[in-house]
C-alpha positions as CSV (number, residue, x, y, z in Angstrom):
1,X,0.0,0.0,0.0
2,X,2.8,2.4,0.9
3,X,4.5,1.6,-2.4
4,X,1.5,2.6,-4.4
5,X,0.9,5.9,-2.4
6,X,4.6,6.8,-2.8
7,X,4.0,8.9,-6.0
8,X,1.2,10.8,-4.2
9,X,3.5,11.6,-1.3
10,X,6.2,12.8,-3.7
11,X,3.8,15.1,-5.5
12,X,2.4,16.5,-2.2
13,X,5.9,17.1,-1.0
14,X,6.8,19.0,-4.2
15,X,3.6,21.1,-4.0
16,X,4.3,21.9,-0.3
17,X,7.9,22.9,-1.1
18,X,6.7,25.1,-4.0
19,X,4.1,26.8,-1.9
20,X,6.5,27.5,1.0
21,X,9.1,28.9,-1.4
22,X,6.5,31.1,-3.1
23,X,5.0,32.4,0.1
24,X,8.4,33.1,1.6
25,X,9.3,35.3,-1.3
26,X,5.8,36.9,-1.0
27,X,5.9,37.8,2.7
28,X,6.9,41.5,2.3
29,X,4.8,44.4,1.1
30,X,5.4,45.2,-2.6
31,X,4.6,48.0,-4.9
32,X,2.9,47.6,-8.3
33,X,6.2,47.9,-10.1
34,X,7.7,45.2,-7.9
35,X,4.7,43.0,-8.6
36,X,4.9,43.5,-12.4
37,X,8.7,43.5,-13.1
38,X,10.4,42.9,-9.7
39,X,12.1,46.3,-9.9
40,X,14.4,44.8,-12.5
41,X,16.8,43.3,-9.9
42,X,16.8,39.7,-11.0
43,X,20.0,37.7,-11.4
44,X,20.6,36.7,-15.0
45,X,20.5,33.0,-14.1
46,X,17.1,33.4,-12.4
47,X,15.6,34.9,-15.5
48,X,17.2,32.2,-17.7
49,X,15.4,29.5,-15.7
50,X,12.2,31.5,-15.7
51,X,12.2,31.9,-19.5
52,X,12.9,28.1,-19.9
53,X,10.1,27.2,-17.5
54,X,7.6,29.5,-19.0
55,X,8.3,28.3,-22.6
56,X,8.7,24.6,-22.1
57,X,5.3,23.7,-20.6
58,X,4.1,20.2,-19.8
59,X,2.6,19.9,-23.3
60,X,6.1,20.1,-24.8
61,X,6.9,16.6,-23.6
62,X,3.3,15.2,-23.7
63,X,2.8,16.1,-27.4
64,X,6.4,16.4,-28.5
65,X,7.4,12.8,-27.8
66,X,4.6,11.2,-29.8
67,X,5.0,13.6,-32.7
68,X,8.7,13.0,-33.0
69,X,8.1,9.3,-32.8
70,X,5.6,9.4,-35.6
71,X,6.9,12.1,-37.9
72,X,10.6,11.8,-37.6
73,X,13.3,14.2,-38.8
74,X,10.9,16.9,-40.0
75,X,9.4,17.4,-36.6
76,X,12.9,17.2,-35.0
77,X,14.1,20.1,-37.2
78,X,10.8,21.9,-36.5
79,X,11.4,21.5,-32.7
80,X,14.9,23.0,-32.9
81,X,13.6,26.1,-34.5
82,X,12.7,27.2,-31.0
83,X,16.4,27.6,-30.2
84,X,16.8,29.9,-33.2
85,X,13.9,31.9,-32.0
86,X,15.6,32.6,-28.6
87,X,18.7,33.7,-30.4
88,X,16.6,36.1,-32.5
89,X,15.1,37.5,-29.3
90,X,18.5,38.1,-27.9
91,X,19.3,40.3,-30.8
92,X,16.0,42.1,-30.6
93,X,16.6,42.7,-26.8
94,X,19.6,44.8,-27.7
95,X,17.3,47.3,-29.5
96,X,14.7,47.5,-26.8
97,X,16.4,50.2,-24.7
98,X,13.6,52.7,-25.4
99,X,11.0,50.3,-24.1
100,X,12.7,48.8,-21.0
101,X,10.6,50.8,-18.7
102,X,7.4,49.3,-20.0
103,X,5.5,46.4,-18.4
104,X,4.1,44.6,-21.5
105,X,4.1,44.3,-25.3
106,X,0.7,46.1,-25.3
107,X,2.3,49.1,-23.5
108,X,5.1,49.2,-26.1
109,X,2.5,49.0,-28.9
110,X,0.6,51.8,-27.3
111,X,3.6,54.1,-26.8
112,X,4.2,54.1,-30.5
113,X,0.8,53.6,-32.2
114,X,-1.7,54.9,-29.7
115,X,-4.6,53.7,-27.6
116,X,-6.6,51.5,-30.0
117,X,-3.7,49.3,-31.1
118,X,-2.7,48.9,-27.5
119,X,-6.3,47.9,-26.5
120,X,-6.3,45.3,-29.3
121,X,-3.0,43.9,-28.2
122,X,-4.1,43.8,-24.6
123,X,-7.4,42.0,-25.2
124,X,-5.9,39.4,-27.6
125,X,-3.0,38.8,-25.1
126,X,-5.5,38.4,-22.3
127,X,-7.6,35.9,-24.2
128,X,-4.5,34.0,-25.3
129,X,-3.1,33.7,-21.8
130,X,-6.4,32.6,-20.3
131,X,-6.7,29.8,-22.9
132,X,-3.1,28.7,-22.2
133,X,-3.8,28.5,-18.5
134,X,-6.8,26.3,-19.1
135,X,-4.9,24.0,-21.4
136,X,-2.0,23.7,-18.8
137,X,-4.5,22.8,-16.1
138,X,-6.0,20.1,-18.4
139,X,-2.5,18.7,-19.1
140,X,-1.8,18.7,-15.3
141,X,-5.0,16.7,-14.7
142,X,-4.2,14.2,-17.5
143,X,-0.6,13.7,-16.2
144,X,-1.8,13.0,-12.6
145,X,-4.5,10.6,-13.8
146,X,-2.0,8.8,-16.0
147,X,0.5,8.1,-13.3
148,X,-1.4,8.0,-9.9
149,X,-4.2,5.6,-9.3
150,X,-4.6,6.1,-5.6
151,X,-6.4,9.4,-5.7
152,X,-8.9,11.2,-8.0
153,X,-6.8,13.4,-10.3
154,X,-9.2,16.3,-9.9
155,X,-8.2,16.6,-6.2
156,X,-4.5,17.0,-6.9
157,X,-5.2,19.2,-9.9
158,X,-7.3,21.6,-7.8
159,X,-4.6,21.6,-5.1
160,X,-1.8,22.3,-7.5
161,X,-3.8,25.1,-9.2
162,X,-4.6,26.7,-5.8
163,X,-0.9,26.6,-4.9
164,X,0.1,28.4,-8.1
165,X,-2.7,30.9,-7.7
166,X,-1.6,31.7,-4.1
167,X,2.0,32.5,-4.9
168,X,1.3,34.2,-8.2
169,X,-1.3,36.4,-6.6
170,X,0.6,37.3,-3.4
171,X,4.2,37.6,-4.7
172,X,3.9,38.7,-8.3
173,X,6.7,38.2,-10.7
174,X,9.4,37.6,-8.0
175,X,7.6,34.6,-6.5
176,X,6.9,33.3,-10.0
177,X,10.6,33.6,-11.0
178,X,11.9,31.9,-7.8
179,X,9.4,29.0,-8.0
180,X,10.2,28.7,-11.8
181,X,13.8,28.1,-10.9
182,X,12.8,25.1,-8.7
183,X,10.4,23.8,-11.3
184,X,12.8,24.1,-14.2
185,X,15.7,22.4,-12.3
186,X,13.3,19.6,-11.3
187,X,12.2,19.2,-14.9
188,X,15.8,18.9,-16.2
189,X,16.9,16.5,-13.6
190,X,13.9,14.2,-14.0
191,X,14.1,14.3,-17.8
192,X,17.7,13.1,-17.5
193,X,16.5,10.2,-15.2
194,X,13.8,9.3,-17.7
195,X,16.3,9.2,-20.6
196,X,18.6,6.9,-18.5
197,X,15.6,4.7,-17.7
198,X,14.6,4.4,-21.3
199,X,18.2,3.8,-22.5
200,X,18.6,0.9,-20.0
201,X,15.2,-0.4,-21.1
202,X,16.4,-0.7,-24.8
203,X,19.1,-3.1,-23.7
204,X,21.4,-1.8,-26.4
205,X,24.6,0.2,-26.5
206,X,24.8,3.8,-27.7
207,X,26.5,2.7,-31.0
208,X,23.8,0.2,-31.6
209,X,21.1,2.8,-31.1
210,X,22.8,5.1,-33.6
211,X,23.2,2.4,-36.2
212,X,19.5,1.3,-35.9
213,X,18.3,4.9,-36.3
214,X,20.5,5.3,-39.4
215,X,18.5,2.5,-41.0
216,X,15.2,4.3,-40.5
217,X,14.4,6.6,-43.5
218,X,12.2,9.0,-41.5
219,X,15.0,9.7,-39.1
220,X,17.6,10.4,-41.8
221,X,18.5,14.0,-42.4
222,X,18.1,13.6,-46.1
223,X,14.4,13.0,-45.6
224,X,14.0,16.6,-44.5
225,X,15.0,17.9,-48.0
226,X,12.4,15.9,-49.9
227,X,10.5,18.8,-51.5
228,X,6.8,18.3,-51.1
229,X,3.7,19.9,-49.6
230,X,4.7,18.8,-46.1
231,X,8.1,20.6,-46.3
232,X,6.5,23.8,-47.6
233,X,4.0,23.7,-44.8
234,X,6.8,23.0,-42.3
235,X,8.7,26.1,-43.5
236,X,5.7,28.4,-43.4
237,X,4.6,27.2,-40.0
238,X,8.2,27.3,-38.7
239,X,8.5,30.9,-39.7
240,X,5.1,31.6,-38.1
241,X,6.3,29.9,-34.9
242,X,9.5,31.9,-35.0
243,X,7.5,35.1,-34.8
244,X,4.8,33.8,-32.4
245,X,7.0,32.0,-29.7
246,X,8.4,35.3,-28.4
247,X,4.9,36.2,-27.0
248,X,5.5,34.6,-23.5
249,X,9.2,34.9,-23.6
250,X,9.4,38.5,-24.6
251,X,7.6,39.5,-21.5
252,X,10.7,38.5,-19.5
253,X,12.7,41.1,-21.4
254,X,10.8,43.8,-19.4
255,X,12.1,42.2,-16.2
256,X,15.7,42.6,-17.3
257,X,17.7,45.5,-15.9
258,X,19.1,46.5,-19.3
259,X,19.2,45.5,-23.0
260,X,22.6,43.9,-22.3
261,X,21.2,41.7,-19.6
262,X,18.3,40.7,-21.9
263,X,20.9,39.8,-24.6
264,X,22.8,37.6,-22.1
265,X,19.6,35.9,-20.9
266,X,18.4,34.8,-24.3
267,X,21.8,33.7,-25.4
268,X,22.0,31.3,-22.5
269,X,18.4,30.3,-23.0
270,X,19.3,29.4,-26.6
271,X,22.0,26.9,-25.3
272,X,19.7,25.4,-22.6
273,X,16.8,25.1,-25.0
274,X,18.9,23.0,-27.4
275,X,19.7,20.7,-24.5
276,X,16.1,20.4,-23.4
277,X,14.8,19.8,-27.0
278,X,17.6,17.3,-27.4
279,X,16.3,15.5,-24.3
280,X,12.8,15.3,-25.6
281,X,14.1,14.0,-29.0
282,X,16.2,11.4,-27.1
283,X,13.1,10.1,-25.3
284,X,11.2,9.6,-28.6
285,X,14.1,7.9,-30.3
286,X,14.7,5.5,-27.4
287,X,11.1,4.5,-27.4
288,X,11.2,3.9,-31.1
289,X,14.3,1.7,-30.8
290,X,12.6,-0.4,-28.2
291,X,9.2,-0.7,-30.0
292,X,8.8,0.9,-33.5
293,X,5.2,-0.3,-34.0
294,X,3.4,1.8,-31.4
295,X,0.5,4.2,-32.2
296,X,0.9,7.8,-31.0
297,X,-1.8,7.2,-28.3
298,X,0.0,4.2,-27.0
299,X,3.4,5.8,-26.4
300,X,2.9,7.2,-22.9
301,X,1.1,4.1,-21.5
302,X,4.0,2.1,-22.9
303,X,6.5,4.4,-21.1
304,X,4.7,4.0,-17.8
305,X,3.9,0.3,-18.1
306,X,7.1,-1.1,-16.5
307,X,7.9,1.9,-14.4
308,X,8.3,1.8,-10.6
309,X,6.1,4.0,-8.4
310,X,9.1,6.2,-7.6
311,X,9.7,6.9,-11.3
312,X,6.0,7.5,-11.9
313,X,6.1,10.1,-9.1
314,X,9.1,11.7,-10.8
315,X,7.2,11.9,-14.1
316,X,4.2,13.6,-12.4
317,X,6.4,16.1,-10.7
318,X,8.2,16.8,-13.9
319,X,5.0,17.5,-15.9
320,X,3.4,19.2,-12.9
321,X,6.3,21.6,-12.4
322,X,6.4,22.7,-16.1
323,X,2.7,23.1,-16.4
324,X,2.5,25.2,-13.2
325,X,5.4,27.4,-14.4
326,X,3.7,28.1,-17.7
327,X,0.3,28.7,-16.1
328,X,1.6,31.0,-13.4
329,X,3.5,33.2,-15.9
330,X,0.4,33.5,-18.1
331,X,-1.7,34.3,-15.0
332,X,0.7,37.1,-14.2
333,X,0.6,38.3,-17.8
334,X,-3.2,38.5,-17.6
335,X,-3.0,40.5,-14.4
336,X,-0.7,43.1,-16.0
337,X,-2.7,43.4,-19.2
338,X,-5.9,43.9,-17.3
339,X,-4.8,46.1,-14.4
340,X,-2.3,48.2,-16.5
341,X,-3.1,48.2,-20.2
342,X,-6.9,47.6,-20.4
343,X,-7.7,49.9,-17.5
344,X,-5.5,52.7,-18.9
345,X,-7.1,52.3,-22.4
346,X,-10.6,52.6,-20.8
347,X,-9.8,55.5,-18.6
348,X,-7.5,57.2,-21.1
349,X,-5.0,58.1,-18.3
350,X,-2.7,56.3,-16.0
351,X,-4.2,54.8,-12.9
352,X,-3.6,57.3,-10.1
353,X,-3.4,54.9,-7.2
354,X,-0.8,52.1,-7.4
355,X,-2.5,50.4,-4.4
356,X,-5.8,50.0,-6.4
357,X,-3.8,48.9,-9.4
358,X,-2.0,46.2,-7.3
359,X,-5.3,45.0,-5.8
360,X,-6.9,44.8,-9.3
361,X,-3.9,42.7,-10.5
362,X,-4.2,40.3,-7.6
363,X,-7.9,40.0,-8.0
364,X,-7.4,39.3,-11.7
365,X,-5.0,36.4,-10.9
366,X,-7.5,35.0,-8.4
367,X,-10.6,35.2,-10.6
368,X,-8.9,34.1,-13.8
369,X,-7.1,31.2,-12.1
370,X,-10.3,29.9,-10.4
371,X,-12.4,30.2,-13.6
372,X,-9.7,28.3,-15.6
373,X,-9.5,25.7,-12.9
374,X,-13.2,25.1,-12.8
375,X,-13.5,24.9,-16.6
376,X,-10.5,22.6,-16.9
377,X,-11.2,20.2,-14.0
378,X,-15.0,19.9,-14.0
379,X,-15.5,20.2,-17.8
380,X,-12.7,18.1,-19.3
381,X,-14.4,18.1,-22.7
382,X,-13.5,21.8,-22.9
383,X,-9.8,20.8,-23.6
384,X,-10.4,20.5,-27.3
385,X,-12.4,23.7,-27.4
386,X,-9.5,25.5,-25.6
387,X,-7.0,24.1,-28.1
388,X,-9.3,25.3,-31.0
389,X,-9.8,28.7,-29.5
390,X,-6.1,29.0,-28.5
391,X,-5.0,28.3,-32.1
392,X,-7.3,31.1,-33.5
393,X,-6.4,33.6,-30.8
394,X,-2.7,32.9,-31.3
395,X,-3.0,33.4,-35.1
396,X,-4.9,36.6,-34.5
397,X,-2.3,37.8,-32.0
398,X,0.5,37.0,-34.4
399,X,-1.2,38.5,-37.4
400,X,-2.0,41.8,-35.7
401,X,0.4,42.5,-32.9
402,X,3.8,41.0,-33.8
403,X,4.6,42.9,-37.0
404,X,4.0,46.4,-35.6
405,X,5.9,45.4,-32.4
406,X,9.0,44.2,-34.4
407,X,8.8,47.3,-36.7
408,X,8.8,49.5,-33.5
409,X,11.9,47.7,-32.2
410,X,13.7,48.4,-35.4
411,X,12.9,52.1,-35.2
412,X,9.6,52.6,-37.0
413,X,7.3,55.2,-35.5
414,X,3.9,55.0,-37.2
415,X,0.5,56.5,-36.5
416,X,-2.5,54.7,-35.0
417,X,-4.1,54.6,-38.4
418,X,-1.1,52.9,-40.0
419,X,-1.1,50.2,-37.3
420,X,-4.8,49.6,-37.6
421,X,-4.6,49.2,-41.3
422,X,-1.8,46.7,-41.0
423,X,-3.7,44.7,-38.4
424,X,-6.9,44.6,-40.5
425,X,-4.9,43.5,-43.6
426,X,-3.2,40.7,-41.6
427,X,-6.5,39.3,-40.4
428,X,-8.3,39.7,-43.8
429,X,-5.3,38.0,-45.5
430,X,-5.5,35.0,-43.1
431,X,-9.3,34.7,-43.5
432,X,-9.1,34.9,-47.3
433,X,-6.3,32.3,-47.4
434,X,-8.3,29.9,-45.3
435,X,-11.5,30.5,-47.4
436,X,-10.1,30.3,-50.9
437,X,-6.4,29.2,-51.1
438,X,-6.1,26.5,-48.4
439,X,-8.9,24.3,-49.7
440,X,-7.0,24.2,-53.1
441,X,-3.5,23.6,-52.0
442,X,-4.0,22.2,-48.5
443,X,-1.3,24.5,-47.0
444,X,-1.9,26.9,-44.1
445,X,-0.9,30.6,-44.4
446,X,1.8,30.3,-41.8
447,X,3.7,33.6,-41.5
448,X,2.3,35.1,-44.7
449,X,-0.4,37.2,-42.9
450,X,2.3,38.8,-40.7
451,X,4.2,39.7,-43.9
452,X,1.0,41.2,-45.4
453,X,0.5,43.2,-42.1
454,X,4.0,44.7,-42.3
455,X,3.8,45.5,-46.0
456,X,0.4,47.1,-45.5
457,X,1.8,49.3,-42.7
458,X,4.6,50.4,-45.0
459,X,2.2,51.1,-47.9
460,X,-0.1,53.1,-45.6
461,X,2.8,55.1,-44.1
462,X,4.2,56.1,-47.4
463,X,1.0,56.6,-49.4
464,X,-1.2,58.3,-46.8
465,X,-0.5,61.7,-45.1
466,X,1.2,61.3,-41.8
467,X,1.6,63.5,-38.7
468,X,4.9,65.2,-37.9
469,X,7.6,63.0,-36.4
470,X,6.4,59.7,-37.8
471,X,8.7,57.5,-39.8
472,X,12.0,55.7,-39.3
473,X,14.5,56.7,-36.6
474,X,18.2,55.8,-36.5
475,X,20.0,54.0,-33.7
476,X,20.3,56.1,-30.6
477,X,23.6,56.6,-28.7
478,X,22.8,53.8,-26.2
479,X,22.3,51.2,-28.9
480,X,25.5,52.2,-30.6
481,X,27.4,52.0,-27.3
482,X,26.0,48.5,-26.6
483,X,27.0,47.2,-30.0
484,X,30.5,48.6,-29.5
485,X,30.7,46.8,-26.1
486,X,29.5,43.5,-27.6
487,X,32.0,43.7,-30.5
488,X,34.8,44.5,-27.9
489,X,33.8,41.6,-25.7
490,X,33.8,39.2,-28.7
491,X,37.3,40.4,-29.7
492,X,38.5,40.0,-26.1
493,X,37.0,36.5,-25.9
494,X,38.6,35.5,-29.3
495,X,42.0,36.7,-28.1
496,X,41.6,34.7,-24.9
497,X,40.7,31.6,-26.9
498,X,43.8,32.0,-29.1
499,X,46.1,32.1,-26.1
């Protein structure tokens, strides 16, 4: 009996440790700025783990392992695009000096294009984050039910959700960042143990594993270059993913103390993301070596079939930690978008009382978290609906918000009309593609609506009359100094390596 309840005890201990750590960080009174961005006093390593924990949710392993197993090299290459995305963000971070005092992407959009584009970005960002929270709670419930038979998964899911709501509501971004460090380290350690377990289960040496994989056509690198509809779809979706993935990650740029720190954070995240994605790929490949005839739905039951209760407890903690870290970051994003961006768009001025703003942010976390928990736990059929809604909101967010945001980072200062025209063109292009083009060629639009958005903004800017002061601006002195420092550091590092 004790043996079968051991995974439950492990999960309860992990939740208790997470709660105590989160409440310890939350014990002092904080201002709204501390709640939103932690006064920008985070260590670089802390923010690295936070970005990793926020991006790599439990769904990365739950869905990534079966997809790599079934699709092969194409999905592996698709997965590693994420690392390239982080490197791109590191370069963008160097140019965000003018926006480092902001709290969100919506505020940055508003500072350049005005109130209405900011409101659109805030509303879409809020809907997207709420859908992500609901999905993560569903993944949490599924993982618990898959590994622990001694208790109703709803009970543990409700408990885990209440824990993350508690520290996210009371401590803000600082409590989230510290608990994310614990959750991310736990995830990496347990993933390494799972790889070791599966490698031993194959009963083969490393060389034998490599030779067997070389004999499988779908895992050969040459299969990626077979030009067909699937490859074209992969390229378009990969580029779309490259623009869309920064949504949760870019929020952490605002918690950095400077563009230089943001650059360092995402350079290190790039390296660690390659390691984590490599771990997920390794899990899939080892399962394929042991049994290449499984269906995608049979993969996780197969992994857990011969696993000891202790290992099952580790798997639950691993998935639980990453789903909680993704959910708490999205809850925090919703609280900032509602209490800061949406409220200011409605009022037309900044909120006078930071105390009221802080209370509204905490209330938003509480209400949003509880509603997402009720929807996910007591209406499990809502999972597919949330996936469906999330995909459309994510597309809408990418088509409307990302292009003007990137143009702003690169020095474009457009009017509100220019941004709204670009947003409308991006949405209309996507709708038209789905209505008339996709049924003919069976390829989704991918990143093309974003390109249409950017081109429409440029056309509107140059063809329509614009207010004074709108247009492109050059690099400011701070950006030039940062680029000089980076070049000097690279030269110094190169000289050290030569010695």
